SEMAR-214164 format. One record per residue (C-alpha): residue in one letter; x, y, z. Coordinates in Angstrom, 1 decimal, m for minus. Layout:
resn: A, x: X, y: Y, z: Z
...
END
This chain:
resn: M, x: 32.0, y: 8.5, z: m64.0
resn: L, x: 34.3, y: 7.5, z: m61.2
resn: W, x: 35.0, y: 11.0, z: m59.9
resn: V, x: 31.3, y: 11.8, z: m59.8
resn: R, x: 30.6, y: 8.7, z: m57.6
resn: C, x: 33.5, y: 9.8, z: m55.3
resn: L, x: 32.0, y: 13.2, z: m54.9
resn: K, x: 28.6, y: 11.7, z: m54.0
resn: L, x: 30.1, y: 9.4, z: m51.4
resn: L, x: 32.1, y: 12.3, z: m49.9
resn: A, x: 28.9, y: 14.4, z: m49.7
resn: A, x: 27.0, y: 11.6, z: m48.0
resn: F, x: 29.8, y: 11.1, z: m45.5
resn: C, x: 29.9, y: 14.8, z: m44.6
resn: A, x: 26.1, y: 14.9, z: m44.1
resn: L, x: 26.4, y: 11.9, z: m41.7
resn: C, x: 29.2, y: 13.6, z: m39.7
resn: A, x: 27.2, y: 16.8, z: m39.5
resn: G, x: 24.1, y: 15.0, z: m38.2
resn: F, x: 26.2, y: 13.2, z: m35.6
resn: F, x: 27.8, y: 16.5, z: m34.5
resn: L, x: 24.3, y: 18.1, z: m34.0
resn: V, x: 23.2, y: 15.2, z: m31.8
resn: V, x: 26.3, y: 15.5, z: m29.6
resn: V, x: 25.8, y: 19.3, z: m29.3
resn: F, x: 22.1, y: 18.8, z: m28.3
resn: L, x: 23.0, y: 16.2, z: m25.6
resn: I, x: 25.7, y: 18.4, z: m24.1
resn: S, x: 23.5, y: 21.5, z: m24.1
resn: E, x: 20.7, y: 19.6, z: m22.3
resn: T, x: 23.1, y: 18.4, z: m19.6
resn: W, x: 24.7, y: 21.9, z: m19.1
resn: V, x: 21.5, y: 23.9, z: m19.1
resn: F, x: 19.5, y: 21.5, z: m16.8
resn: P, x: 22.1, y: 19.7, z: m14.6
resn: S, x: 19.9, y: 19.4, z: m11.5
resn: L, x: 16.8, y: 17.9, z: m13.2
resn: R, x: 15.9, y: 14.3, z: m12.5
resn: P, x: 14.3, y: 11.8, z: m14.9
resn: G, x: 10.6, y: 12.7, z: m15.3
resn: D, x: 11.1, y: 16.3, z: m14.1
resn: S, x: 9.8, y: 19.2, z: m16.3
resn: R, x: 12.0, y: 21.9, z: m17.7
resn: T, x: 10.9, y: 25.6, z: m17.7
resn: D, x: 9.6, y: 25.1, z: m21.2
resn: G, x: 7.3, y: 22.2, z: m20.0
resn: E, x: 9.2, y: 19.4, z: m21.7
resn: V, x: 9.7, y: 16.2, z: m19.7
resn: I, x: 13.4, y: 15.3, z: m19.3
resn: N, x: 14.5, y: 11.9, z: m20.6
resn: S, x: 16.6, y: 9.9, z: m18.2
resn: S, x: 19.3, y: 9.3, z: m20.8
resn: V, x: 20.4, y: 13.0, z: m20.8
resn: V, x: 20.4, y: 13.8, z: m17.1
resn: L, x: 23.6, y: 13.6, z: m15.0
resn: Q, x: 23.4, y: 11.6, z: m11.8
resn: L, x: 23.1, y: 13.9, z: m8.8
resn: E, x: 25.8, y: 13.7, z: m6.2
resn: L, x: 24.9, y: 12.4, z: m2.7
resn: C, x: 23.9, y: 15.1, z: m0.2
resn: P, x: 26.7, y: 15.7, z: 2.4
resn: E, x: 26.5, y: 13.6, z: 5.5
resn: Q, x: 26.4, y: 16.9, z: 7.5
resn: P, x: 24.1, y: 19.2, z: 5.6
resn: E, x: 25.7, y: 22.7, z: 4.9
resn: G, x: 22.5, y: 24.7, z: 5.6
resn: L, x: 22.0, y: 23.9, z: 9.2
resn: V, x: 21.9, y: 26.8, z: 11.7
resn: G, x: 22.3, y: 25.1, z: 15.0
resn: P, x: 20.4, y: 26.2, z: 18.2
resn: L, x: 16.8, y: 27.3, z: 17.5
resn: H, x: 14.4, y: 29.5, z: 19.4
resn: I, x: 11.2, y: 27.6, z: 20.0
resn: D, x: 8.2, y: 29.5, z: 21.2
resn: F, x: 4.6, y: 28.2, z: 21.6
resn: S, x: 3.0, y: 31.5, z: 22.6
resn: A, x: 2.5, y: 32.9, z: 19.1
resn: A, x: m0.7, y: 32.0, z: 17.2
resn: V, x: 0.0, y: 29.9, z: 14.1
resn: T, x: m2.5, y: 28.6, z: 11.6
resn: I, x: m2.2, y: 25.6, z: 9.2
resn: D, x: m2.7, y: 27.9, z: 6.2
resn: Q, x: 0.3, y: 30.0, z: 7.3
resn: V, x: 2.4, y: 27.0, z: 7.6
resn: A, x: 1.4, y: 25.7, z: 4.2
resn: A, x: 2.1, y: 29.2, z: 2.6
resn: S, x: 5.6, y: 29.4, z: 4.1
resn: N, x: 6.5, y: 25.8, z: 2.9
resn: S, x: 5.4, y: 26.0, z: m0.8
resn: M, x: 8.1, y: 23.5, z: m1.8
resn: I, x: 6.3, y: 20.7, z: 0.2
resn: K, x: 4.4, y: 18.3, z: m2.1
resn: L, x: 1.0, y: 16.8, z: m1.4
resn: G, x: 1.0, y: 14.4, z: 1.6
resn: G, x: 3.9, y: 16.3, z: 3.3
resn: R, x: 6.6, y: 15.0, z: 1.0
resn: Y, x: 9.9, y: 16.7, z: 0.2
resn: G, x: 13.2, y: 15.7, z: m1.4
resn: P, x: 16.2, y: 17.9, z: m2.2
resn: S, x: 16.6, y: 19.0, z: m5.8
resn: D, x: 20.3, y: 19.8, z: m5.9
resn: C, x: 21.6, y: 16.5, z: m4.5
resn: E, x: 20.5, y: 12.9, z: m3.9
resn: A, x: 19.2, y: 12.3, z: m0.3
resn: R, x: 21.1, y: 9.7, z: 1.6
resn: Q, x: 17.9, y: 8.3, z: 3.2
resn: K, x: 14.2, y: 8.0, z: 2.4
resn: I, x: 12.5, y: 8.8, z: 5.7
resn: A, x: 8.9, y: 8.2, z: 6.9
resn: I, x: 8.1, y: 10.3, z: 10.0
resn: V, x: 5.2, y: 8.7, z: 11.9
resn: I, x: 3.2, y: 10.6, z: 14.5
resn: P, x: 0.5, y: 9.0, z: 16.8
resn: F, x: m2.4, y: 11.4, z: 17.1
resn: R, x: m5.7, y: 12.2, z: 18.6
resn: N, x: m7.2, y: 15.6, z: 19.6
resn: R, x: m4.0, y: 17.5, z: 19.3
resn: E, x: m4.7, y: 19.8, z: 16.4
resn: K, x: m2.9, y: 22.8, z: 17.9
resn: H, x: 0.2, y: 20.8, z: 18.7
resn: L, x: 0.2, y: 19.4, z: 15.2
resn: V, x: 0.3, y: 22.9, z: 13.7
resn: Y, x: 3.3, y: 23.8, z: 15.9
resn: W, x: 5.0, y: 20.6, z: 15.0
resn: L, x: 4.6, y: 21.2, z: 11.2
resn: Y, x: 5.5, y: 24.9, z: 11.6
resn: Y, x: 8.9, y: 24.0, z: 13.2
resn: L, x: 9.7, y: 20.6, z: 11.7
resn: H, x: 9.2, y: 21.1, z: 8.0
resn: P, x: 11.9, y: 23.9, z: 7.7
resn: I, x: 14.3, y: 21.8, z: 9.9
resn: L, x: 13.7, y: 18.6, z: 7.8
resn: I, x: 14.3, y: 20.6, z: 4.6
resn: R, x: 17.6, y: 21.8, z: 5.8
resn: Q, x: 18.6, y: 18.3, z: 6.9
resn: Q, x: 18.2, y: 17.2, z: 3.2
resn: G, x: 16.3, y: 14.0, z: 3.7
resn: D, x: 13.8, y: 12.6, z: 1.2
resn: Y, x: 10.9, y: 12.5, z: 3.7
resn: A, x: 7.2, y: 12.3, z: 4.2
resn: I, x: 5.0, y: 12.9, z: 7.2
resn: Y, x: 2.3, y: 10.4, z: 8.4
resn: V, x: m0.1, y: 11.4, z: 11.1
resn: V, x: m1.9, y: 8.3, z: 12.4
resn: H, x: m5.2, y: 9.3, z: 13.9
resn: Q, x: m6.9, y: 6.9, z: 16.3
resn: A, x: m10.6, y: 6.9, z: 15.8
resn: G, x: m13.2, y: 7.1, z: 18.6
resn: N, x: m12.7, y: 7.9, z: 22.3
resn: G, x: m11.5, y: 4.5, z: 23.5
resn: T, x: m8.2, y: 3.9, z: 25.3
resn: F, x: m5.3, y: 5.2, z: 23.4
resn: N, x: m2.7, y: 2.8, z: 22.0
resn: R, x: 0.4, y: 4.8, z: 20.9
resn: A, x: 2.6, y: 1.8, z: 20.1
resn: K, x: 0.0, y: 0.2, z: 17.8
resn: L, x: m0.5, y: 3.5, z: 16.0
resn: L, x: 3.2, y: 3.6, z: 15.3
resn: N, x: 3.2, y: 0.1, z: 13.9
resn: I, x: 0.2, y: 1.0, z: 11.7
resn: G, x: 2.0, y: 4.1, z: 10.5
resn: A, x: 5.1, y: 2.2, z: 9.5
resn: V, x: 3.2, y: m0.5, z: 7.7
resn: E, x: 1.1, y: 2.0, z: 5.7
resn: A, x: 4.0, y: 4.3, z: 4.9
resn: L, x: 6.0, y: 1.3, z: 3.5
resn: K, x: 3.1, y: 0.7, z: 1.2
resn: D, x: 3.7, y: 4.1, z: m0.3
resn: Q, x: 7.4, y: 4.0, z: m0.7
resn: D, x: 10.4, y: 1.7, z: 0.1
resn: Y, x: 11.6, y: 3.9, z: 3.0
resn: D, x: 15.1, y: 3.2, z: 4.5
resn: C, x: 14.4, y: 5.0, z: 7.7
resn: L, x: 11.4, y: 5.2, z: 10.1
resn: V, x: 11.3, y: 8.1, z: 12.6
resn: F, x: 8.6, y: 7.9, z: 15.3
resn: S, x: 7.8, y: 11.2, z: 17.0
resn: D, x: 5.3, y: 12.4, z: 19.5
resn: V, x: 3.4, y: 15.4, z: 18.3
resn: D, x: 4.3, y: 17.6, z: 21.2
resn: I, x: 8.1, y: 17.4, z: 21.0
resn: I, x: 10.2, y: 19.9, z: 19.0
resn: P, x: 14.0, y: 19.8, z: 18.5
resn: M, x: 15.8, y: 22.8, z: 19.7
resn: D, x: 18.8, y: 22.3, z: 17.3
resn: D, x: 18.6, y: 21.3, z: 13.7
resn: R, x: 22.0, y: 19.5, z: 13.9
resn: N, x: 19.9, y: 16.8, z: 15.6
resn: L, x: 19.4, y: 14.9, z: 12.4
resn: Y, x: 16.1, y: 13.0, z: 11.9
resn: H, x: 18.0, y: 10.3, z: 10.1
resn: C, x: 18.7, y: 6.6, z: 11.0
resn: G, x: 22.1, y: 5.1, z: 11.9
resn: K, x: 23.9, y: 1.8, z: 12.2
resn: Q, x: 22.1, y: 1.3, z: 15.5
resn: P, x: 18.6, y: 2.5, z: 16.6
resn: R, x: 18.7, y: 6.2, z: 17.5
resn: H, x: 17.2, y: 8.1, z: 20.4
resn: L, x: 16.7, y: 11.7, z: 19.2
resn: A, x: 14.9, y: 13.1, z: 22.2
resn: C, x: 17.4, y: 12.2, z: 24.9
resn: A, x: 17.7, y: 15.7, z: 26.4
resn: M, x: 14.1, y: 16.9, z: 26.9
resn: D, x: 13.3, y: 20.1, z: 28.8
resn: K, x: 10.8, y: 18.3, z: 31.1
resn: F, x: 13.7, y: 16.2, z: 32.4
resn: G, x: 16.1, y: 19.2, z: 32.8
resn: F, x: 17.7, y: 18.3, z: 29.5
resn: R, x: 19.0, y: 15.0, z: 31.0
resn: L, x: 18.3, y: 11.4, z: 30.3
resn: P, x: 15.8, y: 10.4, z: 33.1
resn: Y, x: 17.2, y: 6.8, z: 33.2
resn: H, x: 19.5, y: 4.7, z: 31.1
resn: G, x: 16.7, y: 2.7, z: 29.4
resn: Y, x: 14.5, y: 5.7, z: 28.5
resn: F, x: 13.7, y: 5.5, z: 24.8
resn: G, x: 10.7, y: 7.8, z: 24.3
resn: G, x: 9.7, y: 11.0, z: 22.5
resn: V, x: 11.5, y: 10.7, z: 19.2
resn: I, x: 13.3, y: 7.6, z: 17.9
resn: G, x: 14.7, y: 6.5, z: 14.6
resn: L, x: 15.2, y: 2.9, z: 13.2
resn: T, x: 16.1, y: 1.6, z: 9.8
resn: R, x: 13.5, y: m0.5, z: 8.2
resn: Q, x: 15.6, y: m3.6, z: 8.8
resn: Q, x: 16.1, y: m2.8, z: 12.5
resn: F, x: 12.4, y: m2.3, z: 12.9
resn: Y, x: 11.7, y: m5.7, z: 11.3
resn: T, x: 14.3, y: m7.4, z: 13.4
resn: I, x: 12.5, y: m6.5, z: 16.6
resn: N, x: 9.1, y: m7.2, z: 15.2
resn: G, x: 8.1, y: m3.5, z: 15.6
resn: F, x: 6.3, y: m2.3, z: 18.7
resn: S, x: 4.0, y: m4.4, z: 20.9
resn: N, x: 0.4, y: m4.0, z: 20.1
resn: H, x: m0.9, y: m4.5, z: 23.6
resn: Y, x: 0.2, y: m1.4, z: 25.6
resn: W, x: m3.1, y: 0.4, z: 26.1
resn: G, x: m3.1, y: 3.8, z: 27.9
resn: W, x: 0.0, y: 5.7, z: 29.1
resn: G, x: 3.4, y: 4.2, z: 29.8
resn: T, x: 6.0, y: 1.5, z: 29.3
resn: E, x: 5.7, y: 0.9, z: 25.5
resn: D, x: 8.9, y: 2.9, z: 25.0
resn: D, x: 10.7, y: 0.8, z: 27.7
resn: D, x: 9.5, y: m2.3, z: 25.9
resn: M, x: 11.0, y: m1.0, z: 22.7
resn: Y, x: 14.3, y: m0.4, z: 24.3
resn: K, x: 14.2, y: m4.0, z: 25.7
resn: R, x: 13.4, y: m5.4, z: 22.3
resn: I, x: 16.4, y: m3.6, z: 20.8
resn: T, x: 18.9, y: m4.9, z: 23.5
resn: L, x: 17.5, y: m8.4, z: 23.4
resn: K, x: 18.4, y: m8.5, z: 19.7
resn: G, x: 22.0, y: m7.5, z: 20.4
resn: M, x: 21.6, y: m3.9, z: 19.2
resn: K, x: 22.6, y: m0.7, z: 21.1
resn: V, x: 20.9, y: 2.7, z: 21.2
resn: E, x: 22.8, y: 5.6, z: 19.8
resn: R, x: 22.2, y: 9.1, z: 21.2
resn: P, x: 23.4, y: 12.4, z: 19.9
resn: P, x: 25.4, y: 14.7, z: 22.3
resn: A, x: 23.0, y: 16.3, z: 24.8
resn: I, x: 24.1, y: 19.8, z: 23.6
resn: I, x: 22.4, y: 19.2, z: 20.2
resn: A, x: 19.8, y: 16.7, z: 21.3
resn: R, x: 17.8, y: 19.2, z: 23.3
resn: T, x: 14.0, y: 19.1, z: 22.7
resn: K, x: 11.1, y: 21.2, z: 24.0
resn: M, x: 7.8, y: 19.8, z: 24.9
resn: I, x: 4.4, y: 21.5, z: 24.5
resn: H, x: 3.0, y: 21.3, z: 28.0
resn: H, x: m0.5, y: 19.9, z: 28.3
resn: H, x: m2.8, y: 17.8, z: 30.4
resn: R, x: m2.9, y: 14.1, z: 29.7
resn: D, x: m5.6, y: 13.1, z: 27.3
resn: K, x: m8.8, y: 11.4, z: 28.4
resn: G, x: m8.5, y: 7.8, z: 27.5
resn: N, x: m4.7, y: 7.8, z: 28.0
resn: G, x: m4.4, y: 7.3, z: 31.7
resn: V, x: m1.7, y: 5.2, z: 33.4
resn: N, x: m2.3, y: 1.5, z: 32.9
resn: T, x: m0.7, y: m0.6, z: 35.6
resn: K, x: m1.3, y: m3.8, z: 33.5
resn: N, x: 1.4, y: m2.6, z: 31.2
resn: Y, x: 4.1, y: m3.4, z: 33.9
resn: D, x: 3.1, y: m7.1, z: 33.7
resn: L, x: 3.3, y: m7.0, z: 29.9
resn: F, x: 6.8, y: m5.5, z: 30.1
resn: A, x: 7.9, y: m8.3, z: 32.3
resn: R, x: 7.1, y: m10.8, z: 29.4
resn: T, x: 8.9, y: m8.9, z: 26.6
resn: S, x: 11.5, y: m11.5, z: 26.0
resn: V, x: 8.8, y: m14.2, z: 25.8
resn: D, x: 6.3, y: m12.3, z: 23.7
resn: M, x: 8.2, y: m10.0, z: 21.4
resn: M, x: 8.4, y: m12.3, z: 18.4
resn: K, x: 4.7, y: m13.0, z: 18.4
resn: D, x: 3.4, y: m9.6, z: 19.5
resn: G, x: 4.2, y: m6.9, z: 17.0
resn: L, x: 4.2, y: m6.4, z: 13.2
resn: N, x: 3.4, y: m10.1, z: 12.6
resn: S, x: 0.2, y: m9.9, z: 14.8
resn: L, x: m0.9, y: m6.4, z: 13.9
resn: Q, x: m4.7, y: m6.0, z: 13.2
resn: Y, x: m6.6, y: m2.8, z: 12.5
resn: D, x: m9.1, y: m1.2, z: 10.2
resn: L, x: m7.9, y: 1.6, z: 7.9
resn: L, x: m10.9, y: 4.0, z: 7.7
resn: S, x: m9.4, y: 6.6, z: 5.4
resn: I, x: m6.3, y: 8.1, z: 3.9
resn: K, x: m6.2, y: 11.8, z: 3.3
resn: R, x: m3.3, y: 13.6, z: 1.6
resn: F, x: m3.1, y: 17.1, z: 2.9
resn: K, x: m0.5, y: 19.7, z: 1.8
resn: L, x: 1.7, y: 19.2, z: 4.9
resn: Y, x: 1.1, y: 15.6, z: 5.9
resn: T, x: m0.7, y: 12.4, z: 5.1
resn: E, x: m3.5, y: 11.4, z: 7.6
resn: L, x: m4.3, y: 7.8, z: 8.3
resn: H, x: m7.6, y: 7.4, z: 10.2
resn: V, x: m7.6, y: 4.0, z: 11.9
resn: D, x: m9.6, y: 1.8, z: 14.2
resn: V, x: m7.2, y: 0.1, z: 16.5
resn: G, x: m9.8, y: m2.1, z: 18.3
resn: K, x: m10.1, y: m2.6, z: 22.1
resn: P, x: m7.9, y: m3.9, z: 24.8
resn: R, x: m7.9, y: m7.6, z: 25.6
resn: R, x: m9.8, y: m8.7, z: 28.6
END
């Protein structure tokens, strides 16, 4: 009968509406209950979140809200690597961290040239991980360990660290830091800018002043594109000195300018030590510096050669053990 058919159609329509309503309620509840989860993250019940039901996180603020300003830096207290790891449980394997409540504005690889500085590295990790977490970057730490006891090549190690880090992730920003320099104010952001940034421009060893206008050592930050534009560091500065002046010269020759934070927040403290064996002053570096404008586009990333001996992912950092070769004769 006609009225029976109408009732059946009405019942089917109501069932369809009820199903649609339940789906909508489920999607809304997932978004409200787990608003900060990213695609692929796990909820408290162990279920992996589907990307279709997660709200896009807002960008982290340009000036992070959790910064504390001036810091007391002390190298007299004994600190172990296990203590540092225990106090930074949110760090992922390889020294990786990203904020969970907002989307980081930059993906940052921090590269440290290294050999025989274990105590300094522990202090660096002890102070820097909490600072970097508060600065809300999506970052990872790469310690580039030069093998053997030959002449040290800081600049080449930094090139290697950048190249290997970019194989891991498509980082926007590359921060190059010596292992013995600690910022004394967390408002000195380890981020990159529109121009290359000098983040250690007020070091205690220089009376918290810039020693000379072209000084560009200690801690610097360049975007990936800035680093490519200047062809990275030179590979031929063996021993101590001049490679950071060469980097400054490369930047200016490509029409860029160096940005420096105000000295009041750019203060850094150095762990005092004797110069390493194999890292003495090399007067040949001055002759190389005189040829920067001629050599820079054929000496750098495009001529980099090395042997990667091992990659080890520790809790607080990734170690790249490398053979950088020997100086030219």
